[in-house]
PDB file of N, CA, C and O in Angstrom, chain B, residues numbered from 101:
ATOM      1  N   MET B 101      -7.142   2.469  22.632  1.00  0.00           N
ATOM      2  CA  MET B 101      -6.445   3.734  22.542  1.00  0.00           C
ATOM      3  C   MET B 101      -5.593   3.731  21.280  1.00  0.00           C
ATOM      4  O   MET B 101      -4.737   2.860  21.130  1.00  0.00           O
ATOM      5  N   PRO B 102      -5.802   4.680  20.368  1.00  0.00           N
ATOM      6  CA  PRO B 102      -4.992   4.702  19.152  1.00  0.00           C
ATOM      7  C   PRO B 102      -3.571   5.213  19.416  1.00  0.00           C
ATOM      8  O   PRO B 102      -3.335   6.032  20.305  1.00  0.00           O
ATOM      9  N   TYR B 103      -2.653   4.708  18.625  1.00  0.00           N
ATOM     10  CA  TYR B 103      -1.259   5.133  18.671  1.00  0.00           C
ATOM     11  C   TYR B 103      -1.037   6.109  17.513  1.00  0.00           C
ATOM     12  O   TYR B 103      -1.445   5.834  16.384  1.00  0.00           O
ATOM     13  N   ASN B 104      -0.399   7.234  17.787  1.00  0.00           N
ATOM     14  CA  ASN B 104      -0.184   8.274  16.780  1.00  0.00           C
ATOM     15  C   ASN B 104       1.198   8.169  16.166  1.00  0.00           C
ATOM     16  O   ASN B 104       2.193   8.008  16.872  1.00  0.00           O
ATOM     17  N   ILE B 105       1.252   8.262  14.838  1.00  0.00           N
ATOM     18  CA  ILE B 105       2.504   8.240  14.098  1.00  0.00           C
ATOM     19  C   ILE B 105       2.489   9.420  13.133  1.00  0.00           C
ATOM     20  O   ILE B 105       1.482   9.648  12.463  1.00  0.00           O
ATOM     21  N   ILE B 106       3.567  10.162  13.048  1.00  0.00           N
ATOM     22  CA  ILE B 106       3.716  11.190  12.025  1.00  0.00           C
ATOM     23  C   ILE B 106       4.430  10.507  10.863  1.00  0.00           C
ATOM     24  O   ILE B 106       5.627  10.225  10.934  1.00  0.00           O
ATOM     25  N   ALA B 107       3.691  10.247   9.804  1.00  0.00           N
ATOM     26  CA  ALA B 107       4.232   9.551   8.636  1.00  0.00           C
ATOM     27  C   ALA B 107       4.634  10.574   7.583  1.00  0.00           C
ATOM     28  O   ALA B 107       3.916  11.545   7.342  1.00  0.00           O
ATOM     29  N   LYS B 108       5.779  10.350   6.962  1.00  0.00           N
ATOM     30  CA  LYS B 108       6.276  11.237   5.916  1.00  0.00           C
ATOM     31  C   LYS B 108       6.334  10.462   4.611  1.00  0.00           C
ATOM     32  O   LYS B 108       6.851   9.345   4.565  1.00  0.00           O
ATOM     33  N   GLY B 109       5.800  11.059   3.546  1.00  0.00           N
ATOM     34  CA  GLY B 109       5.875  10.405   2.255  1.00  0.00           C
ATOM     35  C   GLY B 109       4.662  10.673   1.389  1.00  0.00           C
ATOM     36  O   GLY B 109       3.848  11.549   1.682  1.00  0.00           O
ATOM     37  N   ASN B 110       4.556   9.913   0.327  1.00  0.00           N
ATOM     38  CA  ASN B 110       3.462  10.011  -0.623  1.00  0.00           C
ATOM     39  C   ASN B 110       2.199   9.420   0.009  1.00  0.00           C
ATOM     40  O   ASN B 110       2.224   8.276   0.463  1.00  0.00           O
ATOM     41  N   PRO B 111       1.095  10.175   0.048  1.00  0.00           N
ATOM     42  CA  PRO B 111      -0.108   9.661   0.715  1.00  0.00           C
ATOM     43  C   PRO B 111      -0.650   8.386   0.070  1.00  0.00           C
ATOM     44  O   PRO B 111      -1.179   7.521   0.768  1.00  0.00           O
ATOM     45  N   ASN B 112      -0.526   8.259  -1.250  1.00  0.00           N
ATOM     46  CA  ASN B 112      -1.009   7.047  -1.911  1.00  0.00           C
ATOM     47  C   ASN B 112      -0.225   5.821  -1.472  1.00  0.00           C
ATOM     48  O   ASN B 112      -0.803   4.750  -1.291  1.00  0.00           O
ATOM     49  N   GLU B 113       1.087   5.964  -1.297  1.00  0.00           N
ATOM     50  CA  GLU B 113       1.909   4.851  -0.849  1.00  0.00           C
ATOM     51  C   GLU B 113       1.622   4.495   0.608  1.00  0.00           C
ATOM     52  O   GLU B 113       1.607   3.318   0.969  1.00  0.00           O
ATOM     53  N   ILE B 114       1.395   5.507   1.443  1.00  0.00           N
ATOM     54  CA  ILE B 114       1.080   5.242   2.850  1.00  0.00           C
ATOM     55  C   ILE B 114      -0.254   4.521   2.953  1.00  0.00           C
ATOM     56  O   ILE B 114      -0.371   3.540   3.687  1.00  0.00           O
ATOM     57  N   VAL B 115      -1.270   4.998   2.220  1.00  0.00           N
ATOM     58  CA  VAL B 115      -2.588   4.353   2.246  1.00  0.00           C
ATOM     59  C   VAL B 115      -2.485   2.936   1.700  1.00  0.00           C
ATOM     60  O   VAL B 115      -3.122   2.026   2.231  1.00  0.00           O
ATOM     61  N   GLU B 116      -1.702   2.734   0.657  1.00  0.00           N
ATOM     62  CA  GLU B 116      -1.509   1.385   0.106  1.00  0.00           C
ATOM     63  C   GLU B 116      -0.914   0.459   1.170  1.00  0.00           C
ATOM     64  O   GLU B 116      -1.332  -0.693   1.290  1.00  0.00           O
ATOM     65  N   TRP B 117       0.066   0.959   1.947  1.00  0.00           N
ATOM     66  CA  TRP B 117       0.662   0.165   3.016  1.00  0.00           C
ATOM     67  C   TRP B 117      -0.383  -0.151   4.093  1.00  0.00           C
ATOM     68  O   TRP B 117      -0.473  -1.287   4.560  1.00  0.00           O
ATOM     69  N   LEU B 118      -1.169   0.856   4.483  1.00  0.00           N
ATOM     70  CA  LEU B 118      -2.203   0.656   5.505  1.00  0.00           C
ATOM     71  C   LEU B 118      -3.237  -0.368   5.036  1.00  0.00           C
ATOM     72  O   LEU B 118      -3.656  -1.226   5.814  1.00  0.00           O
ATOM     73  N   GLU B 119      -3.650  -0.282   3.771  1.00  0.00           N
ATOM     74  CA  GLU B 119      -4.624  -1.234   3.239  1.00  0.00           C
ATOM     75  C   GLU B 119      -4.038  -2.651   3.180  1.00  0.00           C
ATOM     76  O   GLU B 119      -4.737  -3.626   3.457  1.00  0.00           O
ATOM     77  N   GLY B 120      -2.785  -2.757   2.827  1.00  0.00           N
ATOM     78  CA  GLY B 120      -2.157  -4.068   2.725  1.00  0.00           C
ATOM     79  C   GLY B 120      -1.865  -4.715   4.059  1.00  0.00           C
ATOM     80  O   GLY B 120      -1.805  -5.941   4.152  1.00  0.00           O
ATOM     81  N   ASN B 121      -1.681  -3.907   5.100  1.00  0.00           N
ATOM     82  CA  ASN B 121      -1.288  -4.444   6.403  1.00  0.00           C
ATOM     83  C   ASN B 121      -2.365  -4.381   7.476  1.00  0.00           C
ATOM     84  O   ASN B 121      -2.285  -5.104   8.469  1.00  0.00           O
ATOM     85  N   ILE B 122      -3.377  -3.526   7.296  1.00  0.00           N
ATOM     86  CA  ILE B 122      -4.404  -3.395   8.341  1.00  0.00           C
ATOM     87  C   ILE B 122      -5.782  -3.668   7.755  1.00  0.00           C
ATOM     88  O   ILE B 122      -6.356  -4.728   8.006  1.00  0.00           O
ATOM     89  N   SER B 123      -6.322  -2.739   6.983  1.00  0.00           N
ATOM     90  CA  SER B 123      -7.639  -2.948   6.367  1.00  0.00           C
ATOM     91  C   SER B 123      -7.840  -1.948   5.234  1.00  0.00           C
ATOM     92  O   SER B 123      -7.128  -0.948   5.139  1.00  0.00           O
ATOM     93  N   LYS B 124      -8.803  -2.226   4.390  1.00  0.00           N
ATOM     94  CA  LYS B 124      -9.119  -1.357   3.251  1.00  0.00           C
ATOM     95  C   LYS B 124      -9.712  -0.034   3.727  1.00  0.00           C
ATOM     96  O   LYS B 124     -10.220   0.071   4.843  1.00  0.00           O
ATOM     97  N   VAL B 125      -9.638   0.965   2.866  1.00  0.00           N
ATOM     98  CA  VAL B 125     -10.226   2.280   3.140  1.00  0.00           C
ATOM     99  C   VAL B 125     -11.745   2.143   3.169  1.00  0.00           C
ATOM    100  O   VAL B 125     -12.341   1.578   2.251  1.00  0.00           O
ATOM    101  N   LEU B 126     -12.373   2.667   4.235  1.00  0.00           N
ATOM    102  CA  LEU B 126     -13.830   2.685   4.328  1.00  0.00           C
ATOM    103  C   LEU B 126     -14.387   3.931   3.646  1.00  0.00           C
ATOM    104  O   LEU B 126     -15.400   3.864   2.949  1.00  0.00           O
ATOM    105  N   TRP B 127     -13.725   5.065   3.847  1.00  0.00           N
ATOM    106  CA  TRP B 127     -14.094   6.314   3.194  1.00  0.00           C
ATOM    107  C   TRP B 127     -12.892   7.250   3.222  1.00  0.00           C
ATOM    108  O   TRP B 127     -11.966   7.073   4.013  1.00  0.00           O
ATOM    109  N   SER B 128     -12.925   8.252   2.343  1.00  0.00           N
ATOM    110  CA  SER B 128     -11.817   9.207   2.323  1.00  0.00           C
ATOM    111  C   SER B 128     -12.253  10.539   1.738  1.00  0.00           C
ATOM    112  O   SER B 128     -13.238  10.636   1.006  1.00  0.00           O
ATOM    113  N   LYS B 129     -11.489  11.552   2.086  1.00  0.00           N
ATOM    114  CA  LYS B 129     -11.521  12.867   1.468  1.00  0.00           C
ATOM    115  C   LYS B 129     -10.074  13.068   1.016  1.00  0.00           C
ATOM    116  O   LYS B 129      -9.267  13.626   1.760  1.00  0.00           O
ATOM    117  N   PRO B 130      -9.737  12.615  -0.207  1.00  0.00           N
ATOM    118  CA  PRO B 130      -8.340  12.579  -0.634  1.00  0.00           C
ATOM    119  C   PRO B 130      -7.554  13.850  -0.314  1.00  0.00           C
ATOM    120  O   PRO B 130      -8.059  14.966  -0.436  1.00  0.00           O
ATOM    121  N   ILE B 131      -6.332  13.648   0.089  1.00  0.00           N
ATOM    122  CA  ILE B 131      -5.354  14.637   0.525  1.00  0.00           C
ATOM    123  C   ILE B 131      -5.656  15.144   1.942  1.00  0.00           C
ATOM    124  O   ILE B 131      -4.747  15.638   2.610  1.00  0.00           O
ATOM    125  N   ILE B 132      -6.884  15.040   2.412  1.00  0.00           N
ATOM    126  CA  ILE B 132      -7.254  15.561   3.730  1.00  0.00           C
ATOM    127  C   ILE B 132      -7.345  14.456   4.785  1.00  0.00           C
ATOM    128  O   ILE B 132      -6.699  14.553   5.828  1.00  0.00           O
ATOM    129  N   GLU B 133      -8.134  13.411   4.534  1.00  0.00           N
ATOM    130  CA  GLU B 133      -8.262  12.332   5.520  1.00  0.00           C
ATOM    131  C   GLU B 133      -8.741  11.032   4.882  1.00  0.00           C
ATOM    132  O   GLU B 133      -9.415  11.022   3.852  1.00  0.00           O
ATOM    133  N   TRP B 134      -8.365   9.943   5.537  1.00  0.00           N
ATOM    134  CA  TRP B 134      -8.734   8.595   5.128  1.00  0.00           C
ATOM    135  C   TRP B 134      -9.111   7.829   6.386  1.00  0.00           C
ATOM    136  O   TRP B 134      -8.594   8.113   7.467  1.00  0.00           O
ATOM    137  N   LYS B 135     -10.005   6.864   6.253  1.00  0.00           N
ATOM    138  CA  LYS B 135     -10.425   6.059   7.413  1.00  0.00           C
ATOM    139  C   LYS B 135     -10.584   4.610   6.986  1.00  0.00           C
ATOM    140  O   LYS B 135     -11.227   4.306   5.981  1.00  0.00           O
ATOM    141  N   GLY B 136      -9.988   3.728   7.768  1.00  0.00           N
ATOM    142  CA  GLY B 136     -10.150   2.294   7.581  1.00  0.00           C
ATOM    143  C   GLY B 136     -10.518   1.689   8.917  1.00  0.00           C
ATOM    144  O   GLY B 136     -10.493   2.376   9.939  1.00  0.00           O
ATOM    145  N   SER B 137     -10.852   0.431   8.924  1.00  0.00           N
ATOM    146  CA  SER B 137     -11.161  -0.248  10.175  1.00  0.00           C
ATOM    147  C   SER B 137      -9.860  -0.457  10.952  1.00  0.00           C
ATOM    148  O   SER B 137      -8.988  -1.210  10.521  1.00  0.00           O
ATOM    149  N   GLY B 138      -9.739   0.210  12.092  1.00  0.00           N
ATOM    150  CA  GLY B 138      -8.538   0.090  12.918  1.00  0.00           C
ATOM    151  C   GLY B 138      -7.478   1.142  12.644  1.00  0.00           C
ATOM    152  O   GLY B 138      -6.420   1.121  13.273  1.00  0.00           O
ATOM    153  N   TRP B 139      -7.733   2.059  11.722  1.00  0.00           N
ATOM    154  CA  TRP B 139      -6.756   3.109  11.433  1.00  0.00           C
ATOM    155  C   TRP B 139      -7.433   4.334  10.822  1.00  0.00           C
ATOM    156  O   TRP B 139      -8.543   4.250  10.297  1.00  0.00           O
ATOM    157  N   SER B 140      -6.741   5.478  10.902  1.00  0.00           N
ATOM    158  CA  SER B 140      -7.159   6.697  10.211  1.00  0.00           C
ATOM    159  C   SER B 140      -5.904   7.487   9.875  1.00  0.00           C
ATOM    160  O   SER B 140      -4.858   7.308  10.498  1.00  0.00           O
ATOM    161  N   MET B 141      -6.019   8.365   8.881  1.00  0.00           N
ATOM    162  CA  MET B 141      -4.881   9.185   8.463  1.00  0.00           C
ATOM    163  C   MET B 141      -5.403  10.561   8.080  1.00  0.00           C
ATOM    164  O   MET B 141      -6.375  10.682   7.334  1.00  0.00           O
ATOM    165  N   ASN B 142      -4.744  11.604   8.600  1.00  0.00           N
ATOM    166  CA  ASN B 142      -5.119  12.987   8.321  1.00  0.00           C
ATOM    167  C   ASN B 142      -3.898  13.772   7.877  1.00  0.00           C
ATOM    168  O   ASN B 142      -2.777  13.471   8.285  1.00  0.00           O
ATOM    169  N   LEU B 143      -4.117  14.784   7.038  1.00  0.00           N
ATOM    170  CA  LEU B 143      -3.059  15.688   6.620  1.00  0.00           C
ATOM    171  C   LEU B 143      -2.473  16.364   7.853  1.00  0.00           C
ATOM    172  O   LEU B 143      -3.211  16.798   8.738  1.00  0.00           O
ATOM    173  N   TYR B 144      -1.147  16.453   7.913  1.00  0.00           N
ATOM    174  CA  TYR B 144      -0.483  17.037   9.083  1.00  0.00           C
ATOM    175  C   TYR B 144       0.437  18.195   8.701  1.00  0.00           C
ATOM    176  O   TYR B 144       0.669  19.084   9.520  1.00  0.00           O
ATOM    177  N   GLY B 145       0.971  18.206   7.468  1.00  0.00           N
ATOM    178  CA  GLY B 145       1.863  19.295   7.088  1.00  0.00           C
ATOM    179  C   GLY B 145       2.303  19.220   5.641  1.00  0.00           C
ATOM    180  O   GLY B 145       2.126  18.203   4.970  1.00  0.00           O
ATOM    181  N   TYR B 146       2.878  20.314   5.173  1.00  0.00           N
ATOM    182  CA  TYR B 146       3.340  20.435   3.791  1.00  0.00           C
ATOM    183  C   TYR B 146       4.856  20.518   3.752  1.00  0.00           C
ATOM    184  O   TYR B 146       5.500  20.812   4.759  1.00  0.00           O
ATOM    185  N   SER B 147       5.415  20.257   2.584  1.00  0.00           N
ATOM    186  CA  SER B 147       6.856  20.423   2.400  1.00  0.00           C
ATOM    187  C   SER B 147       7.199  21.905   2.530  1.00  0.00           C
ATOM    188  O   SER B 147       6.353  22.767   2.294  1.00  0.00           O
ATOM    189  N   GLY B 148       8.428  22.191   2.902  1.00  0.00           N
ATOM    190  CA  GLY B 148       8.835  23.571   3.120  1.00  0.00           C
ATOM    191  C   GLY B 148       9.307  24.294   1.885  1.00  0.00           C
ATOM    192  O   GLY B 148       9.647  25.476   1.955  1.00  0.00           O
ATOM    193  N   SER B 149       9.338  23.614   0.755  1.00  0.00           N
ATOM    194  CA  SER B 149       9.819  24.260  -0.461  1.00  0.00           C
ATOM    195  C   SER B 149       8.753  24.204  -1.555  1.00  0.00           C
ATOM    196  O   SER B 149       7.864  23.353  -1.543  1.00  0.00           O
ATOM    197  N   PHE B 150       8.871  25.127  -2.492  1.00  0.00           N
ATOM    198  CA  PHE B 150       7.916  25.186  -3.590  1.00  0.00           C
ATOM    199  C   PHE B 150       8.210  24.061  -4.579  1.00  0.00           C
ATOM    200  O   PHE B 150       9.392  23.806  -4.812  1.00  0.00           O
ATOM    201  N   PRO B 151       7.266  23.380  -5.169  1.00  0.00           N
ATOM    202  CA  PRO B 151       5.829  23.520  -4.933  1.00  0.00           C
ATOM    203  C   PRO B 151       5.441  22.834  -3.626  1.00  0.00           C
ATOM    204  O   PRO B 151       5.933  21.749  -3.317  1.00  0.00           O
ATOM    205  N   TYR B 152       4.574  23.460  -2.876  1.00  0.00           N
ATOM    206  CA  TYR B 152       4.169  22.947  -1.579  1.00  0.00           C
ATOM    207  C   TYR B 152       3.298  21.705  -1.770  1.00  0.00           C
ATOM    208  O   TYR B 152       2.202  21.785  -2.324  1.00  0.00           O
ATOM    209  N   GLN B 153       3.786  20.584  -1.316  1.00  0.00           N
ATOM    210  CA  GLN B 153       3.091  19.312  -1.456  1.00  0.00           C
ATOM    211  C   GLN B 153       2.807  18.745  -0.074  1.00  0.00           C
ATOM    212  O   GLN B 153       3.622  18.907   0.835  1.00  0.00           O
ATOM    213  N   PRO B 154       1.658  18.076   0.105  1.00  0.00           N
ATOM    214  CA  PRO B 154       1.418  17.413   1.391  1.00  0.00           C
ATOM    215  C   PRO B 154       2.422  16.275   1.573  1.00  0.00           C
ATOM    216  O   PRO B 154       2.510  15.377   0.737  1.00  0.00           O
ATOM    217  N   THR B 155       3.170  16.320   2.661  1.00  0.00           N
ATOM    218  CA  THR B 155       4.190  15.296   2.878  1.00  0.00           C
ATOM    219  C   THR B 155       4.161  14.678   4.268  1.00  0.00           C
ATOM    220  O   THR B 155       4.834  13.675   4.507  1.00  0.00           O
ATOM    221  N   LYS B 156       3.403  15.248   5.179  1.00  0.00           N
ATOM    222  CA  LYS B 156       3.309  14.699   6.534  1.00  0.00           C
ATOM    223  C   LYS B 156       1.863  14.376   6.839  1.00  0.00           C
ATOM    224  O   LYS B 156       0.954  15.138   6.510  1.00  0.00           O
ATOM    225  N   PHE B 157       1.664  13.223   7.478  1.00  0.00           N
ATOM    226  CA  PHE B 157       0.324  12.763   7.797  1.00  0.00           C
ATOM    227  C   PHE B 157       0.306  12.192   9.205  1.00  0.00           C
ATOM    228  O   PHE B 157       1.246  11.517   9.626  1.00  0.00           O
ATOM    229  N   LEU B 158      -0.770  12.468   9.928  1.00  0.00           N
ATOM    230  CA  LEU B 158      -0.970  11.894  11.246  1.00  0.00           C
ATOM    231  C   LEU B 158      -1.747  10.600  11.064  1.00  0.00           C
ATOM    232  O   LEU B 158      -2.911  10.607  10.663  1.00  0.00           O
ATOM    233  N   VAL B 159      -1.086   9.493  11.363  1.00  0.00           N
ATOM    234  CA  VAL B 159      -1.707   8.178  11.237  1.00  0.00           C
ATOM    235  C   VAL B 159      -2.026   7.684  12.643  1.00  0.00           C
ATOM    236  O   VAL B 159      -1.168   7.705  13.525  1.00  0.00           O
ATOM    237  N   ARG B 160      -3.252   7.246  12.842  1.00  0.00           N
ATOM    238  CA  ARG B 160      -3.678   6.684  14.132  1.00  0.00           C
ATOM    239  C   ARG B 160      -4.044   5.226  13.902  1.00  0.00           C
ATOM    240  O   ARG B 160      -4.892   4.906  13.070  1.00  0.00           O
ATOM    241  N   ILE B 161      -3.388   4.349  14.656  1.00  0.00           N
ATOM    242  CA  ILE B 161      -3.599   2.915  14.512  1.00  0.00           C
ATOM    243  C   ILE B 161      -3.959   2.341  15.878  1.00  0.00           C
ATOM    244  O   ILE B 161      -3.337   2.679  16.885  1.00  0.00           O
ATOM    245  N   ASP B 162      -4.956   1.481  15.905  1.00  0.00           N
ATOM    246  CA  ASP B 162      -5.435   0.903  17.168  1.00  0.00           C
ATOM    247  C   ASP B 162      -4.515  -0.184  17.721  1.00  0.00           C
ATOM    248  O   ASP B 162      -4.426  -0.348  18.938  1.00  0.00           O
ATOM    249  N   ASP B 163      -3.837  -0.918  16.863  1.00  0.00           N
ATOM    250  CA  ASP B 163      -3.000  -2.049  17.279  1.00  0.00           C
ATOM    251  C   ASP B 163      -1.556  -1.586  17.500  1.00  0.00           C
ATOM    252  O   ASP B 163      -0.949  -0.989  16.611  1.00  0.00           O
ATOM    253  N   GLU B 164      -1.016  -1.863  18.678  1.00  0.00           N
ATOM    254  CA  GLU B 164       0.327  -1.399  19.036  1.00  0.00           C
ATOM    255  C   GLU B 164       1.403  -1.957  18.104  1.00  0.00           C
ATOM    256  O   GLU B 164       2.297  -1.219  17.691  1.00  0.00           O
ATOM    257  N   ARG B 165       1.334  -3.221  17.772  1.00  0.00           N
ATOM    258  CA  ARG B 165       2.336  -3.859  16.910  1.00  0.00           C
ATOM    259  C   ARG B 165       2.314  -3.241  15.509  1.00  0.00           C
ATOM    260  O   ARG B 165       3.363  -2.935  14.942  1.00  0.00           O
ATOM    261  N   LEU B 166       1.112  -3.062  14.958  1.00  0.00           N
ATOM    262  CA  LEU B 166       0.995  -2.466  13.634  1.00  0.00           C
ATOM    263  C   LEU B 166       1.425  -1.001  13.637  1.00  0.00           C
ATOM    264  O   LEU B 166       1.981  -0.511  12.653  1.00  0.00           O
ATOM    265  N   ALA B 167       1.170  -0.310  14.735  1.00  0.00           N
ATOM    266  CA  ALA B 167       1.617   1.074  14.856  1.00  0.00           C
ATOM    267  C   ALA B 167       3.143   1.149  14.850  1.00  0.00           C
ATOM    268  O   ALA B 167       3.717   2.054  14.245  1.00  0.00           O
ATOM    269  N   LEU B 168       3.791   0.217  15.512  1.00  0.00           N
ATOM    270  CA  LEU B 168       5.249   0.173  15.514  1.00  0.00           C
ATOM    271  C   LEU B 168       5.782  -0.101  14.108  1.00  0.00           C
ATOM    272  O   LEU B 168       6.737   0.543  13.673  1.00  0.00           O
ATOM    273  N   LEU B 169       5.177  -1.046  13.399  1.00  0.00           N
ATOM    274  CA  LEU B 169       5.607  -1.345  12.028  1.00  0.00           C
ATOM    275  C   LEU B 169       5.429  -0.125  11.127  1.00  0.00           C
ATOM    276  O   LEU B 169       6.306   0.174  10.316  1.00  0.00           O
ATOM    277  N   CYS B 170       4.320   0.574  11.258  1.00  0.00           N
ATOM    278  CA  CYS B 170       4.062   1.773  10.475  1.00  0.00           C
ATOM    279  C   CYS B 170       5.096   2.849  10.797  1.00  0.00           C
ATOM    280  O   CYS B 170       5.612   3.511   9.896  1.00  0.00           O
ATOM    281  N   SER B 171       5.390   3.017  12.056  1.00  0.00           N
ATOM    282  CA  SER B 171       6.373   4.014  12.481  1.00  0.00           C
ATOM    283  C   SER B 171       7.752   3.691  11.899  1.00  0.00           C
ATOM    284  O   SER B 171       8.456   4.591  11.443  1.00  0.00           O
ATOM    285  N   LEU B 172       8.134   2.431  11.913  1.00  0.00           N
ATOM    286  CA  LEU B 172       9.429   2.038  11.355  1.00  0.00           C
ATOM    287  C   LEU B 172       9.482   2.271   9.842  1.00  0.00           C
ATOM    288  O   LEU B 172      10.523   2.644   9.302  1.00  0.00           O
ATOM    289  N   ARG B 173       8.377   2.054   9.180  1.00  0.00           N
ATOM    290  CA  ARG B 173       8.336   2.185   7.722  1.00  0.00           C
ATOM    291  C   ARG B 173       8.237   3.648   7.256  1.00  0.00           C
ATOM    292  O   ARG B 173       8.872   4.016   6.268  1.00  0.00           O
ATOM    293  N   TRP B 174       7.464   4.474   7.940  1.00  0.00           N
ATOM    294  CA  TRP B 174       7.114   5.797   7.409  1.00  0.00           C
ATOM    295  C   TRP B 174       7.646   6.984   8.197  1.00  0.00           C
ATOM    296  O   TRP B 174       7.452   8.117   7.756  1.00  0.00           O
ATOM    297  N   SER B 175       8.290   6.800   9.311  1.00  0.00           N
ATOM    298  CA  SER B 175       8.794   7.960  10.085  1.00  0.00           C
ATOM    299  C   SER B 175      10.183   8.362   9.647  1.00  0.00           C
ATOM    300  O   SER B 175      10.751   9.310  10.189  1.00  0.00           O
TER     301      SER B 175
END
């Protein structure tokens, strides 16, 4: 069962953290979604001010401990 985290920040930095702590990206549609072994990340929301930038992402992680670490780092 995957654990859901709403991560806030730069998508490149979040993906870099996921790759460094869980696994490399298997495939992606940049800005929209990324998938690695044991995790996935999808666009969840934009900033409320102009220029509108993607700043929220739904991260799903299979491992409870890693999900907690991700939540502490990116929430």
